[in-house]
N, C-alpha and C positions, 0 to 999 in steps of 0.2 A: 364240487365240480361247476363251472361257470356254465349260464344257461346262454350265453351269446352263442350264435349261429356258428360263427366261425371256430369257437373252441368246442362247440359239439361234433362238427364235422372233423376237427383235428383227434379228439378223444375216440370216435367211431373209426377213424383211420389206423390208429395204432392198434386197437383192439382187433380190427379186421386182419391186419399184417401178422400180429401175433398168432392168432386162431389159425391161419392158414398153414403157419409154420408148424404149430402144434399138431394139426390133423396129419401133416407130412410125418413128424416125428412118430406119431401113433401107428400110422401104416407101415412104416419101415422096421421101427425098432421093438413093437408090440405085436401087430396083426401077422407080419410076414414070416418072423420065427415061430408063430405058433402053428403054421400049415407047412412047416418044414422048410422054408426059404430064408433061413437065417444068414445064409452064404451070400444071397443077393444084398441084404440089408449091410452085412460085412463090406463088401466090394464096392457099393457106391457111398459108404459113409463119409469118406474124405471130400469127395465131389460135393456131396449134399450139403456139408456144413461150410464148403467155401461159398457156394451159392446162396445160402441164407446169409451169410456175411457181407456178400456182395450186395444182396437187396437191401438189407438193413442199412448199408452205406448210403446207398442212393436216397432212402427214405428219411435219414438222419440229415443230408444236404438239404433235401428239398423243404424239411419240415423245421430246421434250426431248432432255436429254443433248446430245451433239455436235452433233446435228442442227439445232439452233438456230443454233449457231456455223456450221454449215456455210453454212446459207442467207444469215447475215450476210457471211460470207466471199464466196459467190459473187455478192453485191448489190454487192459493190466491184470485180468484175471486170469493168468495162468493156471491157477490152483483149481479152477472149477470149469474152465472152457477149455476146447481142443485149441491146438496152435492153428488149424485152419481159419478158425475164426478170428482169433487174436491176432495174426498176421495182417489179415484183410483190414482190420479195424485200425490198425497202428498207425497208418497213414492220414485217419481223419482228422483234419485240421478245422481249428475254431474261427475260420474266416468267413463271414458273411457280408453283404453289402452294407455299408454305412446307413443309418437311417438320416433322413434329411434335417438338416441343421435347425430347422424351425420347430420340429418336434423336440429335439434335444432339449433346444432354448425353453420352451415351454416347460418341460419338467423340471428343469434345473432351477428356473425362476419361482416355481411352485415349492419346490423343496426350500430353497434358500430364503423364500420370503422377500426377496427383492429383485430387482431386474439386473440382467446379467451387466448391462451397462454402469450400473452401480456396484457390483459385486467386483467386477474386474475392469481393469483399465482397456483391456483388450483379450479376445477370444478369437482363435482360428477357427474358422467354420469348417475347414477341410479336416476331417478326423485324422489322427496320428495313428489309429490303431481301431478297428471293428471287429467285435466278437458276438456270440450269440447273447450274451446277457448283458453285454454294456459296450461303450465305446469310449475313446480317449481323446480329448483336443488338448493343443496347447494353449496357453493363456498367460496373462501378465497381471499381477495383483494391482489393486488401486494403491494410490499414493499412503493413504491413512493403513491400509492393511501390510502394505510392504514396510511401512516405518514400524509398525508393532511386531512384525515377523522376523524383519532383517532378510527378508525374501522377496525376490521379484518375478523373476519365471518358474511357472507353475504347471503342471499337466492336471487338468479336470477329468476324472472318470464318470461317466454319467450313466445310470441303467437305463436299457433300452425300453422306451415307454411300452406299458402293457405287459412285461415280462412276469410280473408276479402272477397275473391271470395265466398265462402259458405255462409257468412252472407249475401252478396248482393243478392244471388240466393233465399235464404230462405225470406227474406223480400220482394224481388219480388213476389214470391209465395203467401206469407200471404195477401199482399195487393190486389193481384188479388181476393182472396178467400173473403175478406172483400167487395170488389166491388161486388161480387155474393150476399152476405149476405144482402147488402144494398138494394136490390131489391125484398127481401123476406120479405113481411110485419110481420109476425108473430115474426121474428127476429129484423126487423128494428124498430119496435115499443118498443121492449125491450132492445136493445143493439145498442149503435153507435160503429158498428164494425171497419170502418177505424179509427175513434179515437183511439179506444183500440190499433189497430196496430201502428199507429203514435207514442202513448206513450210507447209501448213496443220497437220500433224502437229506440227511443230517449234513453231510458235506456240501451240498448245494445250498442249502438254506444259509449256511454260514457263509457261502462265495457269494452271495447277493445281497448280503448285509455289509455295506461298506464301514458301518462304525466297527464291526468286528474286524475288518482288514485293516484299519486305521490303528487299532488296539494292537494287533499283531503287529504291525510294523513299529511301533514305539517298542513293545516288549522285544523285538529281534534287536533294535538299535541299541538299548539298554543293555543286552547282553554282551555286545561288542563295543561298548562305549569307550573301553580301554584298550582296544587293539586298533592298531593304526592301518591294519591290511583290509579293514571292513568299513563301508560306510552305509547308511540307509538314508532314503529321503525323509525330509521334516514333514509330518502332517500340519497342514493349515486347518485345525479344528473350526475356526471360524465360518470357513467354507466348506464343512463336511457334514454330512447327514446320511440317512440310511441308504439314500439313492445317490448322493453326490459324495466323490471323494476328491479332494485337492490336496497333492502333494507337490513338493519342491522338483522341479524339473531337473534331473539328474542325468539326462541321456548324454551318453559316451561312447566308447567303442565297444561293440558287440563282443562277447567273450570268446566268440569262435571265428572272429573276423582277424585271422592270422596275418593278413596282409597288412590292415590297418596296424596292428599290433606292431610289427616289425617296422612300418614306417614311423611309428612313434618310439622307436628305440626299445620297445618292451620284448623280452624273451618269451615266447608261446610256451616253453618248456617250463619256465619257471611260474608262469601263470598257473598251468595245470598242477603244478606242485603246491602252490598256494592255495588253490583253488579246494583240492583235496582235502589239505590239512583244515580248511576253514568249515568244511562240509562235516567232518569226522569231530571237530570241536563243537559243532551245533549238536551232534547226536550225545558224544562221550561226556563232554563239559556241561552241557546248557540243557540237553533232554527236550530241546525245543528246536525243530529244524523246518527248513524251508523244503516243501514236498514237491514243488515244480521248478527246479533248478534248470529249465531249458534256456539255450541261447538267448531268447528275448526277455528273459528276466535277469540276467546278470551283466553288467557292463564292468569294463576295464577302464578306470578313470586315472588320467595322467595327472601328475602332480606331486608335490614334495610330502613325503612320508618318512621323515628322517629318523624316525624311531625304529622303523622296520628295516630300514637300510635300502628299501624300493623308492622308485620315483612314481610310483601309481599305486591303486588300492581298487579292491573289488568293491562295486556299488550292486547291492540286490535290490529289486524292485518286486511289486506284486506278491502281496501276503495274503492273498485270499484261501490259498491252498498251503497250510502249514501243519506239521505233525509233532506229536510228543512221543517219548519212548513209553510204549502202552502200559498204562497203569493197571488194566486189567489182567495182565500176567500173573501180578503179584498173589493173587488169590490161590493160584496154582504153583506156585513156586516150590513149595516144599516137596511136593509129588516129582516136580521136575529135577529138583535137586538129588533126591534119595534115588531117582532111577538113573540120571547119569553117573552119579556115585558108584552105584552096583553096575554099571553098563549093561542094565537090564532092558532089551527092547520091548518086552510086554509092559513093563511098568511105565516106560518114556510113551507108549501108546496111549495108556490110561490116563497120564498125567497131560498129553496133547489133547485128549477128549476133555478133560476137566478145565483147561484152560481155555478151550473153545476151539481149537484149531481143526479138530477132527469131529465130525458128527457122530452121534452114537450109533452109527449103521455100516452095514458093509463089513467085509472081511479083511482083516488087518494083518494076516499073518505074513503077508510079503514085505509090508511095511516094517514089521518087527525083524524080518532077516534084514532088510536094508540097514536098518538102525543097529543091527549087531555088528554087521559089516563094517558099518562106518566107525564105530567103536574101537573094533580091532585094529582096522587099517590106521586111522588117523588119532584117537582118542588120547594115546601116550605119548604124541610127539611134542617137542617144543617148538617155539617159535622158528628157530633157525632151521629145525628140520623141515618144517611146513613149507618154508620159502624156498627149499630146494627139491622138492618133490616134482616131480616129470609131469608137466600138464597133460600129458596124456593118459596119465593115471586118473587125475581128476575128471577128464572128460569121459574115460571109460566108467567111473563110478557113477558119475553124473547121469550117463545114459540109463543105468539101470535103476538109478535113483528116481530120475525123472518120469519114466516109464510107470513106476510104481505110485508116484504121486498122483498121477493124472487118473489111475485107476480107483483111487480111494475117494471115500467122501471127505476131502480135504479142502477145507475153507478158512482163508485166513481172515482174521478180524481188519477192519478199515486201517488201524493204526498200523498194524504190521504193514499193509500193503503200501501205506505212504512211505515207510521207512525202507523198504526195498526198492520202491519206485525212487527215491532219492538217490540211494546209494547206486543202482543202475545208472540213472541219469549222470550222476557224477562220473562213474568210471568211463562211459562213452563219451563225454565232453573232455576228460583229461587224455582218453587215447588220441581222441582227434587234434589236440593241440600239441601231444607229444606222443608218437606211435611207440617210443620206448619207455613210454610212464609205467610204472610198477606201484599197484596199489599199496603192497606191502609197505613201502617207505611212509606212506600216510597212516597207516594203521598200526604200525608198530610202536610208535611212541606211546600211544594210549594203551596198547596191549602190555607193553613192558612196566608201565606205570601200575596198571591192574596187579600185575604179577610182584612187583614191588611192595605195594600196598599189601598183598595177601601175605608176603613172606614176612613182613613185619607183625602181621596179626598173628602168623604161625607161631614165629619165635616166642612172642608173649604169651599166646596159648599155652604153648608147651612149658614155657618157665612156670606159669601159674599152676600148671598141672603137677610138674615135678616138686613144688612147693606142697602142694595139697597131698601128694602121694607121701611125701616125706612125714609130714604132720601124721598122716593115717597110718603109716608103718610104727610111728612111735606108740601111738595109741592101740596098735593091734593087739598085744597080748591080753590087756585088759578086756577090750571086745571080745575076742574071740571066747573068752573065760564066760562072760555076759550071755553070749550066743547059745553056747553049751548049756549053760544053766536054763535058758528060756527052752530049750529044745527038750530038756530032760523034764521041765514043767509042762510042755505041751502049749505054751503060749506064744511060741513064735509065729510072726506074720510078715509078709512082704509089701513094701512099698516100692515100686520101681520108677516112680515118676520123676525124681531127682536125677537117676541113673539115664532115663531116656533123656532128659534135658541136657545132660553133659554130653551124651554121645551126639545129639543132634547140633549141638555148638561145634564140636570136632569136624562133623561131618561139612557144616556148613564153610568151615574156613579153608578146607582142601577143596571141596567141589568148585568154589568160584573160581579157582585157578585153573580146573579142568575146563568149566565153562568157557572162560577166556581163551583156551587152546582150541576148543572146538569151534568157537566163534571164527577166530582167526583163519583156521582151515578151512571153513566153508566160504568165507569171505573171499579169500585167496582163490579158492576154485572157481567161485562164481565169478570174479573179475577177468579171470583168465578165460571163460567159456561164454562173457557177455557178447564179444564180437562175433566169435566164429559160430556160436550156436546160443542165442539169445534166449530161447525158452529155458534150456537147460541151466545155463548161466542164473538166471533169474530165480528158478526154482531153490538153485544152492543158496542164494542170496536170502531168499525167503526163509529157507530153514535155519539161516544164522541167526535169527531173531530171538529165538528162545533163549540159547546160551547166551546172547549178548544180554538181554534183559536180566538175566540172572547175574552174569558178570558184573553189571552195573549197580542192579538194586538188591542183589541177594542178601547184603547185609544191612540194609535199610529197617530200622525198627526193630533189631535184633542185638540183644546185647548178652 
């Protein structure tokens, strides 16, 4: 931690805030129940949680820096925090006063190694956008750079001066608080606080590394290089460093500006459909997705796009927060597959603990019951049946499931959080563009393709099995005679490994289909609930990640 007085004061203020809240939690959740006043703690819990969130909201706005990011991070943790806290923090905006241009100029020149007058033909001294970690200015490339890159108008994103020190102080304070929480049993049984802080720290360190963001932008652009519906800004690498990022200026119509879209002759409903298709393509096809698709990060750019039949395209910006379909799930997929195939709630709970979704503490009996009910009600349905299920049935099931999840030591890995954050933002955006939007239309082509792929694999597998069975049958009389001889001689032994591998192969073929059906059901239910009951909708979307990962990756590396 830095020894600058301002940093020490910031560090102490964060710890003082945390310690006061912990004392309050100790008093109400530990002390009062021990003296027979548990009812008082229960009755006041909702209001207390809301007040804690309100006080943190104020603290985050006053301190800025990483604290705003902390609030935004907590607002997405419906898996470990009560809705009284997440709802209050959901409106926390990363908007802070702009840094004086002189300070931005000094940092940019030190990073680029040349004066701004030489690096750019013109830089707008008024910030286009200002956030807690950096701010953006419009600029125009010099004639030489413009000739080399073929670009002229750009945006320059510059890190806020001194933000590295602020981030280091804030992370040190958060790690200290996480250490305290690890020693509080009612918290440690419910949440792995140190792990949460490390996940958050990893995301933040990537976000303030503009070289990482530039590489993400290029990777995203390459994924959609042949898709006329999507465009991304080009990176000006000659004017990019870890603290300065220069990109092509692609500012256009904000995706949620329906009036401007209609003025440009663009149908918002068509934009909603295309946006959903593109977001699901990122998840299903590329396994690399934009995890922060809010209206400020997606533009609708008018212009010819003959290949797609539209006169506009979607332009994505801000690639600091990207996600990948979680690789870590693969280590626990075998257990998940067996549990889903058997529709065994107990085995799926064990698999969830192996994957890291459930902490190895707490009573999971109610979760087992909810999973068993989920399998019994939706597990055997086809896609057409799921799309016709009464939304009220999803809602009733989600009420029970949501309460159960919040009572569990349930903690989503960061990769899962980014995935369902992206799905939730996509669903909300599309519903705003088109109130009649049906997420099923975007999911169905990918789900159907999974089924077609698996159907082909199933036919092939059964054909191979039939041939092998015929061959075995032809040799059966001789083998039976040999076995009887071995039994009589007392030399018969058993090796079941090949049989186990064959059974595993057959289980994998069928179960990826079941996973696709489960994923579709949970996504449809979550999408239907995301507007009327956001917390429960996101819980269903979160739960859909395990069957999604298996449906997409269950066959990878298996032959």
